[in-house]
C-alpha positions as CSV (number, residue, x, y, z in Angstrom):
1,X,95.0,103.6,76.6
2,X,92.1,105.2,78.1
3,X,90.4,104.8,81.6
4,X,87.0,105.2,83.0
5,X,86.5,105.2,86.7
6,X,82.7,104.2,87.9
7,X,81.4,104.8,91.2
8,X,78.0,103.3,92.2
9,X,76.7,105.4,94.9
10,X,73.5,105.4,97.3
11,X,73.1,108.1,100.0
12,X,76.9,108.0,101.3
13,X,78.0,111.4,100.3
14,X,80.9,111.7,102.9
15,X,82.7,108.4,102.0
16,X,82.1,109.6,98.1
17,X,84.0,113.1,98.6
18,X,87.1,111.6,100.1
19,X,87.4,109.0,96.9
20,X,87.1,111.6,94.6
21,X,89.6,113.3,96.8
22,X,91.9,110.6,96.2
23,X,91.5,110.1,92.5
24,X,92.6,114.0,92.1
25,X,95.7,112.5,93.6
26,X,96.5,109.8,91.2
27,X,99.7,109.8,89.8
28,X,97.9,108.5,86.6
29,X,94.6,110.5,86.6
30,X,91.3,109.1,85.3
31,X,90.1,110.1,81.5
32,X,86.6,110.4,83.2
33,X,84.8,109.6,86.5
34,X,81.0,108.4,86.4
35,X,79.0,108.6,89.5
36,X,76.1,106.5,88.9
37,X,72.9,107.2,91.8
38,X,69.0,106.8,91.9
39,X,69.1,110.9,91.9
40,X,71.3,114.3,92.4
41,X,69.7,114.3,96.0
42,X,72.9,111.5,96.3
43,X,75.5,113.5,95.3
44,X,74.6,117.6,95.8
45,X,77.2,119.6,97.1
46,X,80.3,117.3,95.6
47,X,83.3,119.2,94.4
48,X,86.5,117.6,92.3
49,X,87.7,120.4,90.4
50,X,90.7,118.7,88.9
51,X,88.2,115.6,87.4
52,X,86.0,115.2,84.5
53,X,83.2,114.1,86.3
54,X,79.9,112.5,84.6
55,X,76.8,112.0,86.6
56,X,74.1,109.0,85.6
57,X,70.7,108.9,87.4
58,X,68.1,105.9,87.4
59,X,67.1,102.5,89.0
60,X,68.2,101.8,92.6
61,X,70.8,98.9,92.9
62,X,74.1,98.0,91.9
63,X,73.9,95.8,89.3
64,X,71.9,99.0,87.9
65,X,73.9,101.3,88.6
66,X,76.9,99.9,87.0
67,X,75.0,99.1,84.0
68,X,74.1,102.4,83.3
69,X,77.6,103.3,83.5
70,X,78.8,100.9,81.1
71,X,75.8,101.8,78.3
72,X,77.3,105.1,78.5
73,X,80.8,104.9,78.5
74,X,81.6,101.7,76.7
75,X,82.2,103.3,73.7
76,X,85.0,105.9,75.0
77,X,87.2,104.2,77.3
78,X,89.8,101.0,77.0
79,X,89.4,99.6,80.3
80,X,86.5,100.9,83.2
81,X,87.2,100.7,86.7
82,X,84.7,99.9,88.9
83,X,84.9,101.4,93.0
84,X,82.8,101.3,95.3
85,X,82.1,104.9,96.8
86,X,83.8,103.8,100.3
87,X,87.4,102.2,98.4
88,X,90.5,103.7,99.0
89,X,93.1,103.7,96.2
90,X,96.7,104.2,96.8
91,X,98.2,107.9,94.9
92,X,99.9,104.9,91.9
93,X,96.3,102.6,91.6
94,X,95.6,103.6,88.1
95,X,99.2,104.0,86.7
96,X,99.9,100.1,88.3
97,X,96.5,99.1,86.8
98,X,97.4,100.9,83.1
99,X,101.0,99.2,82.8
100,X,99.1,95.7,83.6
101,X,96.7,96.2,80.8
102,X,99.5,97.3,78.6
103,X,101.9,95.0,79.4
104,X,99.4,91.8,79.5
105,X,96.8,91.8,76.7
106,X,95.7,88.7,77.4
107,X,94.1,89.7,80.8
108,X,90.6,90.3,81.0
109,X,89.9,91.1,84.6
110,X,92.0,92.9,87.1
111,X,91.3,93.5,91.3
112,X,93.8,94.7,93.7
113,X,95.2,93.6,97.1
114,X,92.9,95.5,99.9
115,X,95.4,96.0,102.5
116,X,92.7,96.7,105.1
117,X,89.0,95.7,104.8
118,X,86.2,97.5,106.9
119,X,83.9,95.1,105.3
120,X,85.0,91.9,107.6
121,X,84.7,93.9,110.9
122,X,83.1,97.1,112.2
123,X,84.6,99.4,109.5
124,X,87.7,101.2,109.6
125,X,88.5,105.2,109.4
126,X,89.8,107.2,106.5
127,X,92.8,108.1,108.5
128,X,93.6,104.5,108.9
129,X,93.1,103.2,105.7
130,X,95.2,106.1,104.3
131,X,98.2,104.9,106.0
132,X,97.5,101.4,105.4
133,X,98.1,102.5,101.9
134,X,100.9,104.5,102.3
135,X,102.6,101.6,104.0
136,X,101.9,99.0,101.3
137,X,105.1,97.9,99.9
138,X,104.3,98.6,95.7
139,X,107.6,98.1,94.3
140,X,107.1,96.7,90.9
141,X,109.6,93.8,91.6
142,X,107.6,92.6,94.4
143,X,104.7,92.1,92.3
144,X,103.2,89.0,92.5
145,X,100.0,88.0,90.1
146,X,97.8,85.6,91.2
147,X,94.6,84.0,88.3
148,X,91.4,84.2,90.4
149,X,87.9,82.6,89.8
150,X,86.4,86.3,90.3
151,X,87.2,89.8,91.1
152,X,86.2,91.7,94.5
153,X,83.7,94.4,93.6
154,X,84.9,97.0,95.6
155,X,87.8,97.2,93.3
156,X,87.5,95.9,89.6
157,X,88.3,96.7,86.4
158,X,87.8,95.0,82.8
159,X,89.2,95.6,79.5
160,X,86.0,96.8,77.9
161,X,86.9,94.6,74.5
162,X,86.2,91.5,76.4
163,X,83.0,92.7,78.0
164,X,81.5,92.4,74.5
165,X,77.7,93.0,75.8
166,X,78.2,91.4,79.3
167,X,76.3,92.9,81.3
168,X,76.0,93.3,85.4
169,X,72.5,90.2,86.4
170,X,69.4,92.6,87.7
171,X,67.8,89.7,88.6
172,X,70.7,90.3,91.6
173,X,69.0,93.0,93.1
174,X,69.8,95.7,95.6
175,X,73.5,95.0,96.9
176,X,73.4,92.5,94.4
177,X,75.2,90.0,96.4
178,X,77.7,87.8,94.4
179,X,77.2,90.0,91.1
180,X,80.9,91.1,91.0
181,X,82.3,87.4,90.8
182,X,79.3,86.4,88.1
183,X,79.9,89.1,85.9
184,X,83.9,88.8,86.1
185,X,83.6,84.6,85.6
186,X,81.6,85.2,82.1
187,X,85.0,86.5,80.7
188,X,87.0,83.7,81.7
189,X,87.0,82.3,78.2
190,X,88.2,85.6,76.9
191,X,90.9,86.5,79.1
192,X,92.5,85.9,82.5
193,X,91.2,86.9,85.8
194,X,93.9,88.2,88.1
195,X,94.3,89.4,91.5
196,X,97.7,91.9,91.5
197,X,100.0,92.3,95.3
198,X,101.3,96.1,94.0
199,X,97.6,97.1,93.0
200,X,96.7,98.6,96.4
201,X,93.8,99.8,97.9
202,X,91.7,100.0,101.4
203,X,87.8,99.1,101.8
204,X,86.6,101.9,104.4
205,X,83.4,99.0,104.8
206,X,80.8,101.7,105.1
207,X,77.7,100.6,106.9
208,X,75.3,102.8,106.1
209,X,73.5,102.1,102.7
210,X,73.4,98.5,103.1
211,X,70.2,96.1,102.8
212,X,68.9,95.0,105.8
213,X,70.1,91.9,107.3
214,X,67.5,89.7,106.2
215,X,67.3,90.7,102.8
216,X,70.9,89.8,102.7
217,X,70.9,86.5,104.7
218,X,68.5,85.3,102.2
219,X,70.9,86.8,99.1
220,X,73.4,85.0,101.3
221,X,71.6,81.5,100.5
222,X,69.8,82.1,97.3
223,X,72.1,84.2,95.1
224,X,74.7,80.8,95.4
225,X,72.5,78.9,94.1
226,X,71.1,80.9,91.6
227,X,74.4,81.6,89.8
228,X,76.0,78.0,90.0
229,X,72.1,76.8,88.0
230,X,73.4,80.1,85.9
231,X,77.0,78.3,85.4
232,X,78.8,81.6,86.4
233,X,79.8,80.1,89.9
234,X,81.4,76.8,90.7
235,X,79.4,74.3,92.8
236,X,82.7,73.7,95.4
237,X,82.8,78.0,95.4
238,X,79.1,78.4,95.5
239,X,78.1,75.9,98.5
240,X,81.8,77.1,100.4
241,X,79.9,80.4,100.6
242,X,76.9,79.1,101.5
243,X,77.8,77.1,104.5
244,X,80.5,79.6,106.0
245,X,77.9,82.6,106.2
246,X,74.7,80.5,107.4
247,X,77.2,78.9,110.0
248,X,78.7,81.6,111.1
249,X,75.1,83.4,111.5
250,X,74.3,80.8,113.7
251,X,77.3,80.5,115.5
252,X,77.4,84.5,116.8
253,X,73.6,84.8,116.5
254,X,73.8,84.1,120.3
255,X,76.1,87.2,121.0
256,X,76.4,89.1,117.5
257,X,78.6,91.7,116.9
258,X,77.2,95.2,117.4
259,X,77.7,96.3,114.3
260,X,76.1,93.0,112.3
261,X,72.4,92.1,112.1
262,X,73.5,88.4,112.4
263,X,70.0,87.5,113.8
264,X,68.1,89.4,111.0
265,X,70.8,87.6,108.4
266,X,69.8,84.4,110.0
267,X,66.1,85.3,109.8
268,X,66.9,85.7,106.2
269,X,69.0,82.3,106.0
270,X,66.1,80.4,107.0
271,X,63.1,81.7,105.2
272,X,65.6,80.9,101.8
273,X,66.2,77.8,102.9
274,X,62.0,77.5,103.4
275,X,61.7,78.4,99.6
276,X,63.7,76.0,98.3
277,X,61.8,73.5,100.1
278,X,59.1,74.5,98.0
279,X,61.4,74.7,94.6
280,X,61.6,78.3,94.7
281,X,64.9,80.0,93.6
282,X,64.1,83.9,93.1
283,X,66.9,86.3,94.3
284,X,64.2,89.3,93.4
285,X,62.4,88.0,96.4
286,X,64.4,90.7,98.7
287,X,62.4,93.5,97.3
288,X,59.7,92.2,98.8
289,X,60.8,91.5,102.4
């Protein structure tokens, strides 16, 4: 079984270097690592002597960069794994992943157990992430498997035979809010989408290279509704996400966290609501903000 790791990146060479170092230490090495970036300036001076690296350059945006990699690797791998550039996989991540796909031919998509997630706070240090994944119990006998509606984009893997022409929706530009749910849910009629407890990693949640607060706030409202209409996000889950995010932005805008642009997100939320009242539903509008 050939496993290709794809890493979309934008202006974050230091965390990307840390991820490459972790991939060099994998018990089961990747057969290929593809780094998808806007241009060579985002990856210059990187070193990874033990990894077969491929660099792809082109249009910016999470979905566009992932699609560029899919177009390049699908005919030469059995599993494609997407890591955010600030993800930290445990040493046995790819070994556990390979065993899971081999033992379950009906699985289409797999996501792992993020034991520490800096996306939910100010971010975490690399040292803390490494300690967290090293201390996480990963014995096979402790494995818990749960079916999910979609995968978590910081670490998601797909059986390439079940992708069959599917691509990430480039109508979700830039950071591509909810593109992971959209893409993986399209495979639900081809195979199971699962979370595995002993497929362990940590997410640094690095704040650099992300969309502005206003743009993200706009996407928090428009993208769930766009995907509900598209049919790749359930109404219940989509509205729950929308209400939860808008509610958090309202309540926390009075005393925002220093690492979150709550007021910018709220402005984006309100602009999106104003557009919806005029029957406008266009995720690409964030490119004008």
